[in-house]
N, CA, C and O atoms as a GROMACS GRO file, in nm:
protein
  484
    1UNK      N    1   9.347   8.314   8.600
    1UNK     CA    2   9.230   8.266   8.649
    1UNK      C    3   9.195   8.369   8.751
    1UNK      O    4   9.272   8.444   8.810
    2UNK      N    5   9.022   8.357   8.767
    2UNK     CA    6   8.967   8.451   8.869
    2UNK      C    7   8.902   8.373   8.970
    2UNK      O    8   8.831   8.280   8.932
    3UNK      N    9   8.915   8.395   9.089
    3UNK     CA   10   8.819   8.325   9.187
    3UNK      C   11   8.761   8.403   9.289
    3UNK      O   12   8.835   8.470   9.360
    4UNK      N   13   8.645   8.405   9.305
    4UNK     CA   14   8.565   8.496   9.381
    4UNK      C   15   8.587   8.453   9.538
    4UNK      O   16   8.586   8.337   9.579
    5UNK      N   17   8.604   8.560   9.610
    5UNK     CA   18   8.611   8.569   9.759
    5UNK      C   19   8.489   8.611   9.800
    5UNK      O   20   8.425   8.706   9.756
    6UNK      N   21   8.451   8.507   9.919
    6UNK     CA   22   8.325   8.549   9.979
    6UNK      C   23   8.328   8.674  10.047
    6UNK      O   24   8.422   8.699  10.122
    7UNK      N   25   8.227   8.762  10.026
    7UNK     CA   26   8.221   8.904  10.140
    7UNK      C   27   8.077   8.916  10.161
    7UNK      O   28   7.992   8.872  10.083
    8UNK      N   29   8.054   8.982  10.276
    8UNK     CA   30   7.935   9.012  10.338
    8UNK      C   31   7.899   9.154  10.285
    8UNK      O   32   7.784   9.192  10.310
    9UNK      N   33   7.975   9.232  10.220
    9UNK     CA   34   7.972   9.340  10.179
    9UNK      C   35   7.903   9.345  10.029
    9UNK      O   36   7.934   9.283   9.928
   10UNK      N   37   7.794   9.444  10.053
   10UNK     CA   38   7.673   9.423   9.927
   10UNK      C   39   7.751   9.472   9.826
   10UNK      O   40   7.735   9.394   9.733
   11UNK      N   41   7.826   9.557   9.794
   11UNK     CA   42   7.873   9.654   9.681
   11UNK      C   43   8.018   9.611   9.665
   11UNK      O   44   8.088   9.699   9.615
   12UNK      N   45   8.073   9.510   9.691
   12UNK     CA   46   8.205   9.478   9.672
   12UNK      C   47   8.207   9.337   9.581
   12UNK      O   48   8.137   9.238   9.603
   13UNK      N   49   8.290   9.353   9.488
   13UNK     CA   50   8.356   9.225   9.389
   13UNK      C   51   8.500   9.223   9.462
   13UNK      O   52   8.577   9.319   9.464
   14UNK      N   53   8.522   9.100   9.519
   14UNK     CA   54   8.647   9.050   9.581
   14UNK      C   55   8.681   8.953   9.501
   14UNK      O   56   8.589   8.881   9.462
   15UNK      N   57   8.812   8.925   9.456
   15UNK     CA   58   8.864   8.816   9.395
   15UNK      C   59   9.010   8.798   9.427
   15UNK      O   60   9.081   8.881   9.484
   16UNK      N   61   9.052   8.667   9.380
   16UNK     CA   62   9.181   8.631   9.376
   16UNK      C   63   9.204   8.614   9.214
   16UNK      O   64   9.120   8.576   9.133
   17UNK      N   65   9.318   8.648   9.193
   17UNK     CA   66   9.357   8.647   9.022
   17UNK      C   67   9.486   8.597   9.016
   17UNK      O   68   9.570   8.650   9.089
   18UNK      N   69   9.525   8.494   8.934
   18UNK     CA   70   9.648   8.445   8.914
   18UNK      C   71   9.654   8.420   8.768
   18UNK      O   72   9.556   8.429   8.694
   19UNK      N   73   9.784   8.384   8.728
   19UNK     CA   74   9.813   8.342   8.590
   19UNK      C   75   9.731   8.429   8.481
   19UNK      O   76   9.678   8.537   8.509
   20UNK      N   77   9.728   8.382   8.381
   20UNK     CA   78   9.669   8.487   8.275
   20UNK      C   79   9.513   8.473   8.262
   20UNK      O   80   9.464   8.360   8.254
   21UNK      N   81   9.439   8.576   8.259
   21UNK     CA   82   9.313   8.614   8.242
   21UNK      C   83   9.221   8.602   8.142
   21UNK      O   84   9.215   8.704   8.072
   22UNK      N   85   9.149   8.518   8.109
   22UNK     CA   86   9.058   8.503   8.004
   22UNK      C   87   8.956   8.584   7.956
   22UNK      O   88   8.888   8.642   8.041
   23UNK      N   89   8.932   8.601   7.848
   23UNK     CA   90   8.779   8.657   7.843
   23UNK      C   91   8.665   8.596   7.907
   23UNK      O   92   8.610   8.664   7.993
   24UNK      N   93   8.631   8.512   7.889
   24UNK     CA   94   8.527   8.433   8.014
   24UNK      C   95   8.545   8.461   8.132
   24UNK      O   96   8.449   8.496   8.202
   25UNK      N   97   8.678   8.452   8.186
   25UNK     CA   98   8.688   8.496   8.320
   25UNK      C   99   8.639   8.644   8.368
   25UNK      O  100   8.575   8.676   8.468
   26UNK      N  101   8.692   8.722   8.260
   26UNK     CA  102   8.644   8.891   8.282
   26UNK      C  103   8.510   8.899   8.288
   26UNK      O  104   8.454   8.965   8.375
   27UNK      N  105   8.420   8.807   8.159
   27UNK     CA  106   8.294   8.862   8.150
   27UNK      C  107   8.193   8.768   8.249
   27UNK      O  108   8.070   8.782   8.252
   28UNK      N  109   8.266   8.673   8.328
   28UNK     CA  110   8.186   8.629   8.450
   28UNK      C  111   8.175   8.716   8.570
   28UNK      O  112   8.092   8.685   8.655
   29UNK      N  113   8.264   8.841   8.588
   29UNK     CA  114   8.239   8.946   8.680
   29UNK      C  115   8.134   9.042   8.640
   29UNK      O  116   8.087   9.114   8.729
   30UNK      N  117   8.086   9.055   8.509
   30UNK     CA  118   8.014   9.110   8.489
   30UNK      C  119   7.856   9.131   8.516
   30UNK      O  120   7.802   9.241   8.515
   31UNK      N  121   7.810   9.046   8.532
   31UNK     CA  122   7.673   8.999   8.590
   31UNK      C  123   7.647   9.089   8.770
   31UNK      O  124   7.552   9.150   8.819
   32UNK      N  125   7.774   9.058   8.815
   32UNK     CA  126   7.813   9.085   8.952
   32UNK      C  127   7.816   9.264   8.959
   32UNK      O  128   7.761   9.332   9.045
   33UNK      N  129   7.887   9.308   8.857
   33UNK     CA  130   7.889   9.457   8.835
   33UNK      C  131   7.748   9.500   8.828
   33UNK      O  132   7.700   9.584   8.903
   34UNK      N  133   7.680   9.433   8.726
   34UNK     CA  134   7.536   9.491   8.663
   34UNK      C  135   7.449   9.462   8.788
   34UNK      O  136   7.355   9.539   8.809
   35UNK      N  137   7.474   9.351   8.880
   35UNK     CA  138   7.364   9.370   8.985
   35UNK      C  139   7.387   9.494   9.092
   35UNK      O  140   7.293   9.552   9.147
   36UNK      N  141   7.529   9.525   9.113
   36UNK     CA  142   7.539   9.627   9.218
   36UNK      C  143   7.486   9.774   9.162
   36UNK      O  144   7.423   9.860   9.223
   37UNK      N  145   7.536   9.774   9.024
   37UNK     CA  146   7.506   9.910   8.966
   37UNK      C  147   7.331   9.918   8.952
   37UNK      O  148   7.283  10.028   8.982
   38UNK      N  149   7.258   9.836   8.919
   38UNK     CA  150   7.110   9.811   8.920
   38UNK      C  151   7.067   9.896   9.002
   38UNK      O  152   6.983   9.980   8.969
   39UNK      N  153   7.125   9.888   9.141
   39UNK     CA  154   7.055   9.947   9.253
   39UNK      C  155   7.144  10.078   9.278
   39UNK      O  156   7.174  10.108   9.394
   40UNK      N  157   7.188  10.158   9.168
   40UNK     CA  158   7.250  10.280   9.200
   40UNK      C  159   7.369  10.323   9.288
   40UNK      O  160   7.401  10.434   9.333
   41UNK      N  161   7.438  10.174   9.301
   41UNK     CA  162   7.544  10.168   9.405
   41UNK      C  163   7.661  10.166   9.321
   41UNK      O  164   7.662  10.112   9.211
   42UNK      N  165   7.775  10.233   9.381
   42UNK     CA  166   7.936  10.218   9.341
   42UNK      C  167   7.966  10.083   9.361
   42UNK      O  168   7.907  10.014   9.444
   43UNK      N  169   8.077  10.034   9.273
   43UNK     CA  170   8.120   9.888   9.295
   43UNK      C  171   8.260   9.921   9.337
   43UNK      O  172   8.339   9.991   9.274
   44UNK      N  173   8.283   9.857   9.462
   44UNK     CA  174   8.397   9.856   9.531
   44UNK      C  175   8.468   9.717   9.463
   44UNK      O  176   8.398   9.632   9.408
   45UNK      N  177   8.604   9.706   9.474
   45UNK     CA  178   8.694   9.608   9.433
   45UNK      C  179   8.798   9.577   9.503
   45UNK      O  180   8.885   9.662   9.522
   46UNK      N  181   8.811   9.443   9.556
   46UNK     CA  182   8.925   9.384   9.611
   46UNK      C  183   9.005   9.285   9.530
   46UNK      O  184   8.957   9.172   9.522
   47UNK      N  185   9.110   9.307   9.474
   47UNK     CA  186   9.201   9.238   9.373
   47UNK      C  187   9.321   9.179   9.444
   47UNK      O  188   9.410   9.257   9.479
   48UNK      N  189   9.336   9.018   9.474
   48UNK     CA  190   9.434   8.990   9.547
   48UNK      C  191   9.521   8.896   9.432
   48UNK      O  192   9.486   8.781   9.406
   49UNK      N  193   9.627   8.955   9.374
   49UNK     CA  194   9.725   8.888   9.304
   49UNK      C  195   9.835   8.807   9.324
   49UNK      O  196   9.934   8.844   9.387
   50UNK      N  197   9.820   8.667   9.258
   50UNK     CA  198   9.916   8.535   9.294
   50UNK      C  199   9.970   8.500   9.179
   50UNK      O  200   9.903   8.425   9.107
   51UNK      N  201  10.087   8.539   9.139
   51UNK     CA  202  10.154   8.482   9.011
   51UNK      C  203  10.050   8.538   8.889
   51UNK      O  204  10.028   8.464   8.794
   52UNK      N  205   9.992   8.666   8.897
   52UNK     CA  206   9.933   8.718   8.825
   52UNK      C  207  10.027   8.774   8.699
   52UNK      O  208  10.128   8.833   8.738
   53UNK      N  209  10.012   8.767   8.576
   53UNK     CA  210  10.093   8.796   8.478
   53UNK      C  211  10.044   8.869   8.350
   53UNK      O  212  10.108   8.913   8.254
   54UNK      N  213   9.881   8.870   8.381
   54UNK     CA  214   9.811   8.958   8.271
   54UNK      C  215   9.695   8.885   8.195
   54UNK      O  216   9.655   8.776   8.235
   55UNK      N  217   9.648   8.939   8.097
   55UNK     CA  218   9.538   8.880   8.012
   55UNK      C  219   9.579   8.809   7.881
   55UNK      O  220   9.691   8.824   7.833
   56UNK      N  221   9.503   8.746   7.838
   56UNK     CA  222   9.516   8.679   7.699
   56UNK      C  223   9.449   8.790   7.598
   56UNK      O  224   9.371   8.872   7.647
   57UNK      N  225   9.476   8.795   7.473
   57UNK     CA  226   9.411   8.928   7.409
   57UNK      C  227   9.284   8.939   7.425
   57UNK      O  228   9.239   9.043   7.474
   58UNK      N  229   9.205   8.840   7.388
   58UNK     CA  230   9.051   8.847   7.426
   58UNK      C  231   9.013   8.897   7.552
   58UNK      O  232   8.916   8.973   7.561
   59UNK      N  233   9.094   8.853   7.672
   59UNK     CA  234   9.056   8.897   7.808
   59UNK      C  235   9.073   9.031   7.830
   59UNK      O  236   8.996   9.094   7.903
   60UNK      N  237   9.169   9.083   7.773
   60UNK     CA  238   9.226   9.225   7.781
   60UNK      C  239   9.092   9.338   7.706
   60UNK      O  240   9.050   9.447   7.745
   61UNK      N  241   9.060   9.261   7.597
   61UNK     CA  242   8.959   9.343   7.521
   61UNK      C  243   8.832   9.344   7.581
   61UNK      O  244   8.752   9.437   7.572
   62UNK      N  245   8.812   9.223   7.653
   62UNK     CA  246   8.677   9.212   7.737
   62UNK      C  247   8.695   9.324   7.858
   62UNK      O  248   8.609   9.410   7.872
   63UNK      N  249   8.803   9.318   7.940
   63UNK     CA  250   8.812   9.412   8.050
   63UNK      C  251   8.807   9.556   8.006
   63UNK      O  252   8.757   9.640   8.081
   64UNK      N  253   8.857   9.592   7.885
   64UNK     CA  254   8.866   9.735   7.862
   64UNK      C  255   8.720   9.766   7.818
   64UNK      O  256   8.677   9.875   7.856
   65UNK      N  257   8.638   9.689   7.744
   65UNK     CA  258   8.504   9.721   7.767
   65UNK      C  259   8.406   9.723   7.847
   65UNK      O  260   8.306   9.793   7.830
   66UNK      N  261   8.424   9.646   7.940
   66UNK     CA  262   8.373   9.652   8.088
   66UNK      C  263   8.390   9.752   8.154
   66UNK      O  264   8.299   9.810   8.214
   67UNK      N  265   8.516   9.791   8.155
   67UNK     CA  266   8.569   9.893   8.225
   67UNK      C  267   8.501  10.028   8.175
   67UNK      O  268   8.431  10.096   8.250
   68UNK      N  269   8.524  10.059   8.050
   68UNK     CA  270   8.466  10.184   7.955
   68UNK      C  271   8.310  10.200   8.004
   68UNK      O  272   8.264  10.302   8.057
   69UNK      N  273   8.243  10.088   7.979
   69UNK     CA  274   8.058  10.118   8.004
   69UNK      C  275   8.070  10.140   8.147
   69UNK      O  276   8.003  10.237   8.184
   70UNK      N  277   8.132  10.081   8.238
   70UNK     CA  278   8.122  10.110   8.398
   70UNK      C  279   8.208  10.194   8.462
   70UNK      O  280   8.196  10.197   8.584
   71UNK      N  281   8.306  10.276   8.402
   71UNK     CA  282   8.405  10.344   8.476
   71UNK      C  283   8.359  10.450   8.583
   71UNK      O  284   8.429  10.475   8.681
   72UNK      N  285   8.221  10.520   8.558
   72UNK     CA  286   8.155  10.608   8.629
   72UNK      C  287   8.112  10.538   8.762
   72UNK      O  288   8.089  10.599   8.867
   73UNK      N  289   8.104  10.401   8.744
   73UNK     CA  290   8.032  10.318   8.861
   73UNK      C  291   8.108  10.272   8.940
   73UNK      O  292   8.054  10.226   9.041
   74UNK      N  293   8.238  10.265   8.932
   74UNK     CA  294   8.343  10.205   9.003
   74UNK      C  295   8.402  10.300   9.125
   74UNK      O  296   8.447  10.412   9.100
   75UNK      N  297   8.397  10.253   9.243
   75UNK     CA  298   8.438  10.294   9.350
   75UNK      C  299   8.547  10.271   9.397
   75UNK      O  300   8.630  10.261   9.307
   76UNK      N  301   8.594  10.257   9.508
   76UNK     CA  302   8.720  10.231   9.559
   76UNK      C  303   8.768  10.084   9.525
   76UNK      O  304   8.697   9.984   9.515
   77UNK      N  305   8.932  10.095   9.507
   77UNK     CA  306   8.982   9.967   9.465
   77UNK      C  307   9.108   9.928   9.566
   77UNK      O  308   9.193  10.011   9.600
   78UNK      N  309   9.109   9.796   9.607
   78UNK     CA  310   9.231   9.771   9.673
   78UNK      C  311   9.284   9.642   9.572
   78UNK      O  312   9.219   9.541   9.543
   79UNK      N  313   9.411   9.676   9.530
   79UNK     CA  314   9.477   9.582   9.486
   79UNK      C  315   9.618   9.554   9.569
   79UNK      O  316   9.704   9.632   9.608
   80UNK      N  317   9.606   9.412   9.582
   80UNK     CA  318   9.715   9.336   9.669
   80UNK      C  319   9.785   9.262   9.579
   80UNK      O  320   9.735   9.177   9.505
   81UNK      N  321   9.929   9.300   9.585
   81UNK     CA  322  10.030   9.219   9.494
   81UNK      C  323  10.175   9.187   9.560
   81UNK      O  324  10.208   9.197   9.678
   82UNK      N  325  10.242   9.150   9.459
   82UNK     CA  326  10.383   9.129   9.506
   82UNK      C  327  10.490   9.169   9.401
   82UNK      O  328  10.604   9.123   9.404
   83UNK      N  329  10.451   9.245   9.320
   83UNK     CA  330  10.525   9.261   9.195
   83UNK      C  331  10.531   9.411   9.189
   83UNK      O  332  10.424   9.469   9.207
   84UNK      N  333  10.658   9.497   9.161
   84UNK     CA  334  10.649   9.598   9.149
   84UNK      C  335  10.579   9.703   9.039
   84UNK      O  336  10.532   9.817   9.047
   85UNK      N  337  10.598   9.599   8.927
   85UNK     CA  338  10.507   9.648   8.769
   85UNK      C  339  10.372   9.675   8.844
   85UNK      O  340  10.316   9.779   8.811
   86UNK      N  341  10.308   9.595   8.944
   86UNK     CA  342  10.162   9.607   8.998
   86UNK      C  343  10.141   9.760   9.056
   86UNK      O  344  10.056   9.842   9.021
   87UNK      N  345  10.254   9.773   9.164
   87UNK     CA  346  10.222   9.900   9.224
   87UNK      C  347  10.229  10.011   9.134
   87UNK      O  348  10.155  10.109   9.144
   88UNK      N  349  10.336   9.994   9.027
   88UNK     CA  350  10.308  10.119   8.939
   88UNK      C  351  10.177  10.122   8.856
   88UNK      O  352  10.110  10.225   8.848
   89UNK      N  353  10.145  10.017   8.799
   89UNK     CA  354  10.019  10.038   8.746
   89UNK      C  355   9.915  10.064   8.817
   89UNK      O  356   9.821  10.103   8.748
   90UNK      N  357   9.893  10.057   8.944
   90UNK     CA  358   9.810  10.107   9.030
   90UNK      C  359   9.827  10.250   9.029
   90UNK      O  360   9.728  10.316   8.995
   91UNK      N  361   9.936  10.312   9.060
   91UNK     CA  362   9.978  10.457   9.058
   91UNK      C  363   9.904  10.518   8.928
   91UNK      O  364   9.832  10.617   8.942
   92UNK      N  365   9.924  10.459   8.806
   92UNK     CA  366   9.889  10.532   8.693
   92UNK      C  367   9.728  10.514   8.666
   92UNK      O  368   9.665  10.599   8.604
   93UNK      N  369   9.671  10.405   8.714
   93UNK     CA  370   9.543  10.375   8.728
   93UNK      C  371   9.462  10.516   8.826
   93UNK      O  372   9.368  10.586   8.789
   94UNK      N  373   9.517  10.521   8.923
   94UNK     CA  374   9.481  10.616   9.021
   94UNK      C  375   9.469  10.736   8.961
   94UNK      O  376   9.369  10.804   8.981
   95UNK      N  377   9.573  10.779   8.876
   95UNK     CA  378   9.552  10.915   8.816
   95UNK      C  379   9.426  10.945   8.732
   95UNK      O  380   9.369  11.054   8.732
   96UNK      N  381   9.384  10.822   8.650
   96UNK     CA  382   9.268  10.841   8.580
   96UNK      C  383   9.144  10.812   8.655
   96UNK      O  384   9.043  10.798   8.586
   97UNK      N  385   9.134  10.803   8.752
   97UNK     CA  386   9.038  10.750   8.833
   97UNK      C  387   8.969  10.845   8.946
   97UNK      O  388   9.024  10.920   9.027
   98UNK      N  389   8.831  10.816   8.924
   98UNK     CA  390   8.731  10.928   9.011
   98UNK      C  391   8.748  10.895   9.152
   98UNK      O  392   8.719  10.978   9.238
   99UNK      N  393   8.797  10.766   9.184
   99UNK     CA  394   8.779  10.687   9.310
   99UNK      C  395   8.922  10.679   9.344
   99UNK      O  396   9.013  10.715   9.269
  100UNK      N  397   8.939  10.619   9.481
  100UNK     CA  398   9.054  10.576   9.505
  100UNK      C  399   9.096  10.451   9.472
  100UNK      O  400   9.012  10.362   9.467
  101UNK      N  401   9.221  10.425   9.446
  101UNK     CA  402   9.284  10.286   9.404
  101UNK      C  403   9.401  10.298   9.474
  101UNK      O  404   9.481  10.388   9.447
  102UNK      N  405   9.427  10.190   9.588
  102UNK     CA  406   9.520  10.165   9.673
  102UNK      C  407   9.588  10.052   9.606
  102UNK      O  408   9.527   9.969   9.540
  103UNK      N  409   9.711  10.052   9.623
  103UNK     CA  410   9.789   9.917   9.630
  103UNK      C  411   9.859   9.872   9.768
  103UNK      O  412   9.915   9.944   9.852
  104UNK      N  413   9.842   9.746   9.768
  104UNK     CA  414   9.921   9.686   9.932
  104UNK      C  415  10.006   9.562   9.876
  104UNK      O  416   9.985   9.488   9.780
  105UNK      N  417  10.105   9.565   9.968
  105UNK     CA  418  10.192   9.461   9.937
  105UNK      C  419  10.131   9.326   9.993
  105UNK      O  420  10.070   9.338  10.099
  106UNK      N  421  10.136   9.226   9.949
  106UNK     CA  422  10.108   9.078   9.964
  106UNK      C  423  10.126   9.061  10.156
  106UNK      O  424  10.052   8.991  10.224
  107UNK      N  425  10.197   9.112  10.189
  107UNK     CA  426  10.212   9.113  10.336
  107UNK      C  427  10.116   9.214  10.397
  107UNK      O  428  10.107   9.217  10.520
  108UNK      N  429  10.045   9.294  10.324
  108UNK     CA  430   9.961   9.408  10.397
  108UNK      C  431   9.810   9.372  10.363
  108UNK      O  432   9.728   9.464  10.369
  109UNK      N  433   9.767   9.245  10.329
  109UNK     CA  434   9.653   9.191  10.272
  109UNK      C  435   9.546   9.208  10.387
  109UNK      O  436   9.437   9.256  10.358
  110UNK      N  437   9.570   9.174  10.503
  110UNK     CA  438   9.463   9.219  10.602
  110UNK      C  439   9.451   9.387  10.620
  110UNK      O  440   9.345   9.432  10.664
  111UNK      N  441   9.539   9.460  10.594
  111UNK     CA  442   9.506   9.612  10.600
  111UNK      C  443   9.447   9.642  10.471
  111UNK      O  444   9.366   9.735  10.466
  112UNK      N  445   9.477   9.574  10.362
  112UNK     CA  446   9.369   9.589  10.249
  112UNK      C  447   9.226   9.547  10.276
  112UNK      O  448   9.131   9.623  10.258
  113UNK      N  449   9.216   9.428  10.318
  113UNK     CA  450   9.070   9.414  10.333
  113UNK      C  451   8.998   9.493  10.454
  113UNK      O  452   8.876   9.500  10.463
  114UNK      N  453   9.071   9.539  10.529
  114UNK     CA  454   9.036   9.644  10.602
  114UNK      C  455   8.970   9.758  10.577
  114UNK      O  456   8.858   9.796  10.614
  115UNK      N  457   9.072   9.817  10.493
  115UNK     CA  458   9.044   9.965  10.412
  115UNK      C  459   8.919   9.935  10.305
  115UNK      O  460   8.836  10.019  10.271
  116UNK      N  461   8.923   9.801  10.259
  116UNK     CA  462   8.814   9.822  10.163
  116UNK      C  463   8.680   9.765  10.196
  116UNK      O  464   8.586   9.772  10.118
  117UNK      N  465   8.674   9.706  10.316
  117UNK     CA  466   8.556   9.673  10.404
  117UNK      C  467   8.498   9.532  10.373
  117UNK      O  468   8.381   9.495  10.364
  118UNK      N  469   8.629   9.455  10.357
  118UNK     CA  470   8.620   9.285  10.326
  118UNK      C  471   8.615   9.219  10.453
  118UNK      O  472   8.699   9.210  10.543
  119UNK      N  473   8.459   9.158  10.438
  119UNK     CA  474   8.437   9.039  10.541
  119UNK      C  475   8.392   8.932  10.509
  119UNK      O  476   8.279   8.924  10.460
  120UNK      N  477   8.476   8.817  10.530
  120UNK     CA  478   8.454   8.720  10.474
  120UNK      C  479   8.317   8.649  10.532
  120UNK      O  480   8.280   8.664  10.649
  121UNK      N  481   8.257   8.579  10.446
  121UNK     CA  482   8.138   8.527  10.500
  121UNK      C  483   8.092   8.374  10.444
  121UNK      O  484   7.988   8.322  10.486
   0.00000   0.00000   0.00000
């Protein structure tokens, strides 16, 4: 499940993610990404993971397609979680990214929000 987090930062997509993510949920973020990139801006992301364990097959495929189409449009990404595999995955993603991707433990959520510039609105 993906739930949007309100933010006053115009180039930020902030979400809480839990459980298994579906194609429809992934695709619901695409218009937000398109809106930001239409202004020639990079898209920053804040992902707060709570009990997240992955995607269903169609959700994974949708995420890969969107990422492939927009990989050069992505800016910095803050990933907040509580699982070792999430931290390791972040390190792998950071290796392939032209922007910064930082992992924060769930106890460092405020630090992550400050780093990415998340201001609740």
